[in-house]
C-alpha positions in Angstrom: 97.3 107.7 96.7 94.2 109.9 96.5 96.0 113.0 97.8 98.7 112.6 95.1 96.3 112.4 92.2 96.5 116.1 91.3 99.3 115.6 88.7 102.1 116.5 91.2 103.0 113.1 92.4 106.0 112.8 90.1 104.9 109.5 88.7 103.8 108.9 85.1 101.9 105.6 85.8 100.3 104.5 89.1 98.6 101.2 89.5 96.6 100.6 92.7 95.3 97.2 93.7 94.7 96.0 90.1 92.7 92.8 89.8 91.8 90.7 86.7 89.5 87.7 87.3 88.2 85.5 84.5 85.2 83.3 85.0 86.1 79.8 83.9 83.4 77.1 83.3 84.4 74.0 85.3 81.1 72.0 84.9 77.7 72.2 83.2 76.5 74.9 85.6 79.6 75.6 87.7 81.8 78.6 87.1 85.1 79.3 89.0 87.0 82.6 89.1 90.6 82.4 87.8 92.4 85.2 89.6 95.0 86.0 86.9 96.0 89.3 88.6 95.0 89.7 92.3 95.8 93.0 93.8 98.9 94.3 92.1 100.2 97.9 92.8 103.2 99.8 91.4 104.4 103.2 90.2 106.6 104.2 87.3 108.3 107.6 86.9 108.8 109.3 83.5 111.7 107.8 81.6 111.9 104.8 84.1 111.8 101.1 83.4 110.0 98.7 85.7 110.9 95.0 84.9 108.2 92.5 85.6 109.4 88.9 86.0 107.9 85.5 86.9 107.4 82.1 85.4 104.8 81.4 82.7 101.2 81.7 83.8 101.9 84.1 86.8 99.9 87.0 85.3 102.7 89.2 83.8 101.1 89.7 80.4 97.6 90.1 81.9 99.0 93.0 84.0 100.2 94.7 80.9 97.1 94.2 78.9 94.8 95.2 81.7 96.8 98.3 82.4 96.1 99.4 78.8 92.5 98.2 79.1 92.8 95.5 76.4 91.1 93.6 79.2 88.6 95.5 81.3 89.9 95.4 84.9 87.8 93.5 87.5 88.9 96.0 90.2 91.6 98.5 91.0 92.6 102.0 89.8 95.0 103.2 87.1 96.4 106.7 87.0 98.3 108.4 84.2 100.1 111.7 85.1 97.9 111.9 88.2 94.6 111.5 86.4 92.5 108.3 86.7 92.2 106.3 83.5 88.6 105.0 83.1 86.7 103.2 80.4 85.1 106.4 79.3 88.4 108.4 78.9 90.7 105.6 77.7 90.6 106.7 74.1 92.4 110.0 74.9 95.2 108.1 76.6 95.7 105.6 73.7 98.2 108.0 72.2 100.2 108.2 75.5 100.3 104.4 76.3 101.3 101.8 73.7 102.3 98.2 73.6 104.9 96.0 71.9 103.6 92.5 71.7 105.5 89.3 72.4 105.1 87.6 69.0 106.1 89.7 66.0 104.8 86.9 63.7 101.1 87.2 64.8 100.9 90.8 66.0 101.5 92.3 62.5 98.9 92.1 59.6 100.4 90.0 56.8 98.2 91.7 54.2 99.6 95.2 55.0 102.9 96.7 53.9 105.3 98.0 56.5 104.4 101.6 55.5 100.7 100.9 56.2 101.4 99.0 59.5 103.5 101.9 60.9 101.2 104.5 59.4 98.0 103.0 60.8 98.3 104.8 64.2 98.9 108.1 62.4 95.7 107.5 60.4 93.6 106.6 63.5 94.8 109.7 65.4 95.0 112.0 62.4 98.6 113.0 63.1 99.4 114.4 59.6 98.0 117.0 57.2 99.4 115.8 53.9 100.4 112.4 52.3 104.0 113.6 52.1 104.1 114.5 55.8 102.7 111.0 56.6 105.4 109.3 54.5 108.1 111.5 56.1 107.0 110.5 59.6 106.9 106.8 58.6 110.4 106.9 57.1 111.7 108.8 60.2 110.2 106.1 62.5 111.8 103.3 60.3 115.1 105.0 60.5 114.8 105.3 64.3 114.4 101.6 64.7 117.1 100.6 62.2 115.0 99.8 59.1 115.8 101.1 55.6 113.5 103.2 53.4 113.2 100.5 50.8 111.6 98.2 53.4 108.5 100.4 53.4 106.7 98.7 50.4 107.5 95.1 51.6 105.2 92.8 53.5 106.0 91.3 56.9 106.6 87.8 55.7 109.7 89.1 53.9 111.4 90.0 57.2 113.3 88.1 60.0 111.9 88.0 63.5 114.2 90.8 64.7 113.1 93.0 61.8 109.5 92.3 62.5 109.9 93.3 66.1 111.5 96.5 65.0 108.4 97.2 62.8 106.2 96.6 65.9 108.3 99.0 67.9 108.1 101.6 65.2 104.3 101.2 65.1 104.2 101.7 68.9 106.3 104.9 68.6 104.3 106.4 65.8 102.0 108.3 68.2 104.9 109.6 70.3 103.8 107.8 73.5 105.2 108.5 77.0 104.8 104.9 78.2 105.1 101.5 76.5 104.2 98.1 77.8 106.9 95.7 76.4 105.3 92.2 76.6 108.2 89.8 76.4 109.5 91.6 73.3 112.6 89.5 72.8 111.5 86.0 74.0 110.4 84.9 70.4 113.8 86.1 68.9 117.1 84.3 68.5 119.5 84.9 71.3 121.9 86.7 68.9 119.2 89.2 68.1 117.9 89.7 71.6 120.8 91.9 72.7 120.4 94.1 69.7 116.7 94.7 70.3 117.2 95.3 74.1 120.0 97.8 73.3 117.6 99.5 70.9 115.0 99.8 73.6 117.6 101.5 75.8 118.7 103.9 73.0 115.1 104.9 72.3 114.5 105.6 76.0 117.6 107.9 76.1 116.5 109.7 72.9 112.7 110.0 73.6 112.4 109.8 77.4 109.8 107.0 77.2 109.0 104.9 80.2 108.6 101.1 80.0 106.9 98.3 81.8 109.3 95.5 80.6 107.7 92.1 81.0 110.1 89.1 80.7 111.1 85.8 82.3 114.8 86.2 81.7 116.3 87.9 84.8 119.6 88.9 83.1 117.8 90.8 80.4 115.4 92.5 82.9 118.3 93.5 85.2 120.2 94.9 82.2 117.3 97.3 81.1 115.4 98.0 84.3 115.6 100.6 87.0 113.4 98.6 89.3 112.3 94.9 89.2 109.1 93.3 90.4 108.7 89.6 90.8 105.2 87.9 90.4 103.9 84.6 91.5 100.4 83.4 90.7 98.8 86.8 90.2 100.5 88.6 93.1 103.7 90.5 93.5 106.0 88.9 96.0 109.0 91.3 95.8 109.9 94.6 94.3 113.1 96.7 94.6 115.7 98.6 92.7 117.3 96.3 90.1 120.8 96.1 91.7 119.3 95.7 95.2 117.0 92.9 94.1 119.8 91.0 92.4 122.3 91.5 95.3 119.9 91.0 98.2 116.8 88.9 97.2 114.6 88.4 100.3 111.6 86.3 99.1 112.3 82.6 98.8 110.8 82.5 95.3 113.1 85.3 94.1 116.1 83.5 95.6 115.2 80.4 93.7 114.8 82.3 90.4 118.2 84.0 90.9 119.9 80.7 91.8 118.8 79.4 88.3 120.4 82.3 86.4 123.4 80.9 84.5 126.8 82.4 85.5 129.5 82.7 82.8 132.4 82.2 85.2 132.9 78.5 86.0 134.5 79.1 89.4 131.7 81.3 90.6 129.1 78.9 89.1 130.5 75.9 91.0 130.3 77.8 94.4 126.7 78.9 93.7 124.1 76.6 95.2 121.0 76.0 93.2 117.8 76.3 95.1 115.4 73.6 93.7 111.7 74.3 94.4 109.7 71.3 95.5 106.3 70.4 94.2 104.3 71.8 91.3 102.8 75.2 90.7 99.3 75.2 92.2 96.4 75.5 89.8 95.1 79.2 89.7 91.6 77.7 89.8 92.4 76.0 93.1 94.7 78.2 95.1 96.1 77.2 98.5 95.0 79.2 101.5 97.2 82.0 102.8 100.4 82.5 100.9 100.2 80.9 97.4 103.9 80.1 97.4 103.8 78.1 100.7 103.3 74.7 99.0 106.8 75.0 97.5 108.5 77.0 100.2 111.1 75.5 102.5 110.4 78.2 105.2 106.6 77.7 105.3 104.9 77.7 108.7 101.3 77.5 109.9 101.0 81.2 109.7 101.7 81.0 106.0 98.7 78.8 105.5 96.5 80.9 107.7 96.8 84.3 106.1 98.4 85.9 103.1 101.4 88.1 103.9 101.1 91.8 103.1 103.4 93.6 100.7 105.6 95.5 103.1 108.6 97.9 102.8 111.8 96.4 104.4 113.8 99.6 103.9 114.7 101.8 100.9 111.6 100.8 99.0 112.5 97.1 99.0 109.0 95.5 99.1 108.5 91.9 100.1 105.4 89.7 100.8 106.6 87.1 103.2 106.0 86.2 106.9 109.4 84.5 107.4 111.8 86.8 105.6 
């Protein structure tokens, strides 16, 4: 990647071997490393969406938060428009990279009005010269996400979950970012509201050209919004490909199992589909199995899988898979 980091690589965000390890006390004097993210790499072009999926606890949210340096990375490099993002220069990239949090109930300050919540990034980055300009920008952002002007003086407890998430999205858009980490932005919402919010993300992308890292555990939602999909298991990526390619031709046994569990609205097709049930439990991230972390639940596992971890290799057309047997 080093020869591409002159701003001409064509990628907006590049993540190289990102690691996030947390020391966990497991006794009076003993500390064990929890490898929440263990060597994740990906690239996102301007205006593109990378969907990141996996079951709870696989490290999806930690990837997003570490990428924005809400957690300081243990190791790895992050590039934005070809320039490396470091602890010392992160402040200048705060405007370019924003986050929409999972829970709209806890990520918004209940003591602030909607106008103050959305206006706070404008205040921090001094993006207006007069009070009237500030208010015009806030009302414009509210209109952009489908909120009315009279909502500006209300408090967040007066809104539904979907409306609160719209407030969070307006706050993220206030600084006109080029990249947004969407951390399971619809999982806390009613199913009837989820489609509205996902469609709004798509509309905003068309209007503003913003790129997303869209974190979720619902493969249907991720497929709907993403250009590419990456699948994580216990801190590592096991498969990544274009969205349609991954859905039509999953190669990793874990991805195959996830897709077999996706509900199909057509009863005839659903009856023909064979569900792949994973055996065993998810290993503890504090006591990971040797070699491939998925081998304890994999029906294809061999001795080689326990001996060494498979590399993330390209199987053609950018379809990346980490598996010895597939």
